C-alpha positions as CSV (number, residue, x, y, z in Angstrom):
1,X,0.0,0.0,0.0
2,X,2.8,2.4,0.9
3,X,4.6,1.8,-2.3
4,X,1.4,2.4,-4.3
5,X,0.8,5.7,-2.5
6,X,4.4,6.8,-3.1
7,X,4.1,6.0,-6.8
8,X,0.9,7.9,-7.1
9,X,2.4,11.0,-5.5
10,X,5.5,11.0,-7.8
11,X,3.7,10.0,-11.0
12,X,2.6,13.1,-12.7
13,X,3.6,16.6,-13.9
14,X,6.2,18.8,-12.1
15,X,5.3,22.2,-13.5
16,X,6.9,24.2,-10.7
17,X,10.0,22.3,-9.7
18,X,11.2,19.4,-11.9
19,X,14.0,18.5,-9.4
20,X,11.7,17.3,-6.6
21,X,9.7,14.1,-6.4
22,X,6.2,15.5,-5.5
23,X,4.1,15.9,-8.6
24,X,0.7,17.2,-9.8
25,X,-1.6,14.1,-10.1
26,X,-5.2,14.5,-11.1
27,X,-6.1,11.0,-9.7
28,X,-4.8,12.1,-6.3
29,X,-6.5,15.5,-6.6
30,X,-9.9,13.9,-7.2
31,X,-9.5,11.0,-4.8
32,X,-8.1,13.1,-2.0
33,X,-10.6,15.9,-2.5
34,X,-8.1,18.5,-3.8
35,X,-4.9,17.4,-2.1
36,X,-3.0,16.3,-5.2
37,X,-1.2,19.5,-6.0
38,X,2.0,18.2,-4.4
39,X,4.5,19.9,-6.6
40,X,2.9,23.3,-6.1
41,X,2.6,22.7,-2.3
42,X,6.2,21.6,-1.9
43,X,7.5,24.5,-4.1
44,X,5.3,27.2,-2.4
45,X,4.5,25.8,1.1
46,X,3.5,29.3,2.4
47,X,0.4,29.4,0.1
48,X,-2.6,28.3,2.1
49,X,-4.5,27.0,-1.0
50,X,-1.8,24.4,-1.9
51,X,-2.7,25.2,-5.5
52,X,-2.6,28.1,-7.8
53,X,-6.1,27.2,-9.1
54,X,-8.1,28.5,-6.2
55,X,-11.1,26.5,-5.3
56,X,-11.2,24.6,-8.6
57,X,-10.9,20.9,-7.6
58,X,-9.9,22.0,-4.1
59,X,-12.7,21.9,-1.6
60,X,-10.2,22.3,1.2
61,X,-9.4,25.8,0.0
62,X,-13.1,26.5,-0.2
63,X,-13.5,25.4,3.4
64,X,-10.5,27.6,4.5
65,X,-12.1,30.6,2.7
66,X,-15.3,30.0,4.5
67,X,-13.5,29.9,7.8
68,X,-11.8,33.2,6.9
69,X,-15.2,34.8,6.2
70,X,-16.3,34.0,9.7
71,X,-13.0,35.0,11.2
72,X,-11.7,31.6,12.2
73,X,-8.8,31.7,9.6
74,X,-6.7,34.7,8.9
75,X,-3.4,35.9,7.5
76,X,-3.9,33.6,4.5
77,X,-0.9,33.8,2.3
78,X,-0.9,33.4,-1.5
79,X,1.8,33.6,-4.2
80,X,1.6,36.3,-6.8
81,X,1.4,35.1,-10.5
82,X,4.7,36.7,-11.3
83,X,6.5,34.7,-8.7
84,X,4.9,31.5,-9.9
85,X,5.9,32.2,-13.5
86,X,9.4,33.1,-12.5
87,X,9.8,29.9,-10.6
88,X,8.4,27.9,-13.5
89,X,10.9,29.5,-15.8
90,X,13.7,28.8,-13.3
91,X,13.0,25.2,-12.2
92,X,9.7,24.0,-13.7
93,X,8.1,23.3,-17.1
94,X,9.1,26.7,-18.6
95,X,12.8,26.1,-17.8
96,X,14.9,26.5,-20.9
97,X,16.7,23.3,-21.8
98,X,20.3,23.6,-22.8
99,X,19.5,23.0,-26.5
100,X,16.7,25.7,-26.3
101,X,18.9,28.5,-24.9
102,X,18.9,31.4,-27.4
103,X,16.1,30.0,-29.5
104,X,12.9,32.1,-30.0
105,X,10.6,29.1,-29.4
106,X,11.9,28.7,-25.8
107,X,10.8,32.3,-25.0
108,X,7.3,31.7,-26.2
109,X,6.3,28.5,-24.5
110,X,2.6,27.7,-24.8
111,X,2.6,26.0,-21.3
112,X,2.5,29.5,-19.7
113,X,-1.3,29.7,-19.9
114,X,-1.9,26.2,-18.4
115,X,-0.4,27.0,-15.0
116,X,-1.6,30.5,-14.2
117,X,-4.0,31.3,-11.4
118,X,-7.5,32.2,-12.7
119,X,-8.6,35.8,-12.0
C-alpha cells in the first residue's frame, strides 16, 4: 500500500520544480478531494491554498475561505502570479533546456497559460 501511494504522488507533472519528487496528479486530486497538487505545495509551502487554481478541484481551499469569512482563519498567504511564473521559468516546465537557450521558441512556451491562477 505504501509503495502504491508513493508511486501515485510522484507519477505526474512537475510544473513548478522538476528537481523534486512530488508531482501534480489528477487522480490524487480527485481521490483526496483536492490534495493532489503536491509539486505546487512543496514549491510554495506558504500558500494556504496548496494550488494556484483557487477552489477549482480543491474543496479544502473553499473550506478555509469559509473559515476566513467568519474570522476563524486569517493571515492567509498566496503567491503572486509573477512569482509562480518566475519559478516555472527557473526550475519548472518553462525552464529552458540547454538546447533551447537562445532560440525564439523557448521564449514563447505555450505552457504558460496552463499553470496561471484564474482571475
